[in-house]
N, C-alpha and C positions, 0 to 999 in steps of 0.2 A: 278560740279566742274568747275571753270572758265577756259577758254581756254587761254593758254599762247602763246604769239607771241614775237619773237625778233623784237620788233617794231621799225620802223624808223620814226613814226609819233606820238610817245608818247601816243598811245592808252592804256588805263588802262585795267586791268583785269576785274574789276567790273564796268561796264558801262551800261547805259540804252540800248545801241545797243546790248550788249552781252545778256541781258535778252530778248530783242526783238528777236534776232536770235535763242535763245534757245526755245522760244515759237513756232516760225514758223517751225523750223526744228527738233522738238522733235521726229517726226515720223521716222527720219533716224536711221537705226539700229546700225550704227557703230559710235564710237566717232570721228574717223578721218573725216568722212563725215560731222558731225556737226561742227567740227573744221574748215574745209575748207569752209563750207557755211558761217560761221561768217567772215572768212578772206575775202571772195569775197565781202560780204556786206560792211565790213569796208573799203575795197579798193575802192569800188564805191563811198563811202561817202568822202574819204580822198584824192583821186587822182585827180588833176586838168587835164584838157585837155583830150586827147584820153585815153579811158579806155581799153587798151589792157591787156591781162592776165599778160604779163611780167611786165607792169607798176603797175598793181594792186598788184601783189606779192611783188614787191619792196617796196610798200607803207606800207605793214604790216609785213614783215619778212626780216631778214637779211640772211636767209638760201639761199644758191645758188641753192637748188633744189625746192624752194617754187614755182617758176613759173611752173615747170613740174607737181608738185602735184596739183596745182590749175587748170591747163589745163586739167588734167585727171579727176578731180572732175566735171568740167563743161561738158566736151565732152564725156567721157567714162563711168563714174560711172552711173549705171542704177537706179538712184533714181527717185521716183515718185514726180512730181511737183504739183499734184492735192491737196494733203493735205496741202502743204505750202500755196497755193493760197487760200484755204478755210479758213485757220487760219488767213491769212492776211486780208481777208474780215471781219472776226469776230473782229479782233483787231481794224480795222478802224471804224466799226459800234459802238464800245464801246466808241469812243472818240467824235463823233459828229453825230447828227441826219442826216440821209440820205434823201435828197429830191427826188432824182431820180436815176435810173440806166441809165447811158449814154453810148452810143456806139461811138467809134471813130476809124479811120483808120490811119495807119502809113505807109509811104513809106520809105523803107530802101535801099538806093543806095548801090550797090556792084560792085566790079571789078571781071571780069572773069565769068565763068559759073559753078563753083563748089559749091557755097553756096546753101544750101537746099532751093528749091523753087524759085531760082533766074531766071529771064527771062526779056527780053526786052519787054516792054509794054508801051502803051500810058497811061499817068497819067493825068487825067482831071484837077486835082488841080494845076498842074504845067504847063499844056498846051504843054507838050512835051513827047517824048519817052525816057524812062530811063531803064537802066539795074538795076533791083531792086527786092527786096522781098516786098510783100504786107502783111500787118497784120491788124487784127481787134481786138480791145480791148474792154473790159467791165470795166466801171469806176463807182465808188460810188461818186455821186455828192452831196456835202453838201452845206451849206450856203456860205462857204468860199473856197472850194477846190474840185477838181475832182481827185480821186486817182485810179490808175489802179489795178485791182485785177484778171484779166483773159485775155488770149490772144489766138487767132487762127492765124495760118499761112495759107494764101490762096494759095493753090496749083493750078497751071494751069493744063489743061487736059494732056499736055505733061508730066509733072512731075508725075501726078497720074497714067498714063498708062505705063510709061517706067520702067520695072522691074529692069533694071540695075541702073537707077537713084535712085529708091526707096531703093534698097539694099545698095548702096553706102552711102546714107544719113540716113539709118536705119529708114525709114518711116514705122510705123506700118500698118498692113493690114487693120485696121479699118479706116484709114485716106484716104479720097478720094477727088477728085475734086467735088466741089459743088458751086452753085451760091452764090453771096455775101449775099443775103437775108437769105439763109439757115444758113450761118455762124452767122449772126445776131441773128436769132431765137435760134440757139443752145447756144449762149452765154447767152441769156435771160433765157433759161431753166436752165442753170447751176446756174445763179444768184438766181433763185427761189429756187433751191435745197439747195444752200449754205446759204441763208439768214436766220437769226435767228428772223427776224421781219416780219411784214405784208409787202407784196409786194408793191413797190412804182412804180410810172409811169416810163415807158421806154422812153427815149429821144434819137432819132437817126437822123442824117443827111444822108438821102438816096437820096439826090437831084440829084446825078449823077448815080443812079442805076435804070435802066429801069424796073427792077422787083420789085420796091418798093411796088407796089400794093399787091404782094404776101406776103410781110411781114405784111402789114396792115391787110390783111385777116386772116393770121395765128394768129396774136396777138388778133384779135377780137374773133376768135374761142376759144382761151385760156382765154378769159375774162380778159386779161391783159391790164391795162391802158397804153396809149401810146400817144406820140406826135412825129410824124415822118415827116421829110421834104421829099417831093416827087418831081419828075421831073415835070416841067411845062407842059409837054406833056401828063401826066397821064390823061386818060379820066375819067370824073366824071359825074354823073347824079344828078339832083336836089334831095334833101332829105327832103324837106318840102314845105310849101306854098311859092309862089314867089311873089315879088312885082308886083303891077298892071302894065301891059304893058311890063314886062320884062321876062315872062315865056319862050318865044321863045329864047331870047338871052342867057338865063341861062341853056338851055337844051342841053345835049349831046355835051359838049365842053371840051377841055383840061383844066386842073386845072388852069393854068395861065390866060386863057381867061375868065374862070368863075369868078375868083377873080376880073379881070378888069371890067367885067359887073356889079358885085356887087358894086364896088366903084362908077361906073357911076350912078347906080340906087339911091344911097344915101338914102335908106329907113331905118327908125328907128322903123317902126311899124310892121315889119315882121322879121322872123328869119334871113333874109339877111340884114346885117348892114354894114355901113361904119363909122368908128369912127376916132377921131384925138387924138393925145397925143404928148408929147415931150420925147425925149431920148437923151442920151449923146453920142457924137462922141468919137473916140479914143483919141482925144486930150482934152477932157473934155468939149467941147462946146455943147450947147443944140441945137437940131434940131427938126423941126416939122415932125411928122410921122403920116401917115394915115394907118389905118388897115381895110382891107376888111374881112368880116367873113360871112359864110353861111353854111347851112346844105347840105350835099351831101351824095350820096351812090356811091360805086364803081360799075361799070357795072357787070352784072351777068356773071359767067363763064359757067354756064349750065342752067338747067331748074330752074324755080322759079321766082315769081313776085317780085316787090319792097319790099313787106313786109318781104320777106325772107332774105333781105340784110340789115345789120345794118346801122343806120344813124350815120354819122360822121360830125364833123365840120371842114371846110376848112378855113384857114385864111392866110393872107399875108400882108406884110407891104411895104409901099412906103415912101421914104424920098424925099425931094425936088430935090436932085441930080439925082434921078432915073426916067427914063421914063418907065421902066418896073418894075414889082414887084420884091422884093428880094426873099428869099426862100419861097416856098409854103408849108404850113404845114397842116397835117391832124391829127385829134385827135378824140378819142372816149369819151373825157371828155366834152360832150355836155352840161352838167348842170353846169359847172364851169364858173366863170366870165372870160371874155376874157383876162383881165389883168393877172390873175393867170396862164392861159395857155401860154400866151406870156412869162411870167417869166420862166416857165419851158422850153420852146423852147430856151430861151437865154442861158440855161446851156450848150448848145453845144459849145459855145465860150470858156468856161472854160475847156472843154475837149480838144479842139484844142490847147489851151495854155499849157495844161499838156503835150501833145505829143511833142510840141516844146521844152519844158523844158527837157523832157526825152532825146530828141535828142542832145541838146546842153550841158547839164550838168550831165547826168547820164548814158551816154554810150549806149543809145538805139541801135544805128547803129554800134557799135564797136565790135560786136561778130565776131571773126575770125575763128571759127570752121565751119564745114560743115554738121554736123549731125542734124537731127530733134530733138532728145532729148536735144542735147547741146543748140540749139536755145531756146527751152522752158525753160531750166535751167537758161540761161542768162536772158531771159525776166522776169522770176519769181523774180530773185534777183534784177534786175533793178527796177521793180515795188515795191519791198519791200524797197529798198533804198529811192526811192522818197516818198513813203508813210510815212516812219519813219521820214524823215526830215521835211515834211510838218506838221505833227502832233506834232513833238517834238521841232521844232524851236522856 
């Protein structure tokens, strides 16, 4: 039965968004839960500016108690967000082929110290210290769009260890502090479990994560295809034959120095290559780009010779404006054409654009509650609103 609202925005009973909400939240046992899930979703789609619960409620209902009911549904109602996210991923996969699973991070500025997971921390992307929550999301990247289908909230050691904080925010016992790369791996594992199709490559920008090598090793062990941006300081060993006269310069170097040595070698007769191409700048102009590519292995963590370590391809790009390489990428897609791997790496820009859109237009940072379940409820509905609009617009 269609959900009825005393609408202030002329939303109809029988609409595509109503059918979408019914599919995503069919697992909720009570009709009132399903009704408020649809209301929150419609409010996110219809409300301009800040997406506070009060403003969302006013957008979809004339009832004076709508705000209280919507707040209770998001913050207090004990519904499981996992099935909704799984159904959201299935719904998106039905509409456009998925090229890659991409991982992206979001910085959610907050006031005060009560929001779950909030803490003052240095944020490399902004170059300053912020009072914020940190989140990592999993996205389905297609030819045209990257849509979010899962989220982790990154808890600091203080939040994970303080039982008073955990109890106040209703953080489950199973949730603990763990490094960024473990969150990334857990999101990938969830994507594998939820996907109805063959696994696709994982694309992740881990260039500011000093433990990026741990993610590369873990994905390799799982035989999961990947293209991962790593810090320039990550040490790498040669993974194949070296150009004449350059073996010493390419051995036991940080990733950035290795890429620079490859570019200087300019060999096309060996696995170490330096190629040129053109790409478009943000304003549509073409620029000349050089790409360095070579085979590498990550250093051994324990016993075992080079044969025990898989061979990966390292690649990086330079534009005329740069004296240093851009992001340094490592992939296990060593048999693919470099242009194909570069196009996969470029998908991270679409993921970053999605995070920006979520912040500016879909209320990503507007959750006013303090609970861990409430945060996940809000993030699930924000993701659903964005995905619906992108595939239905």
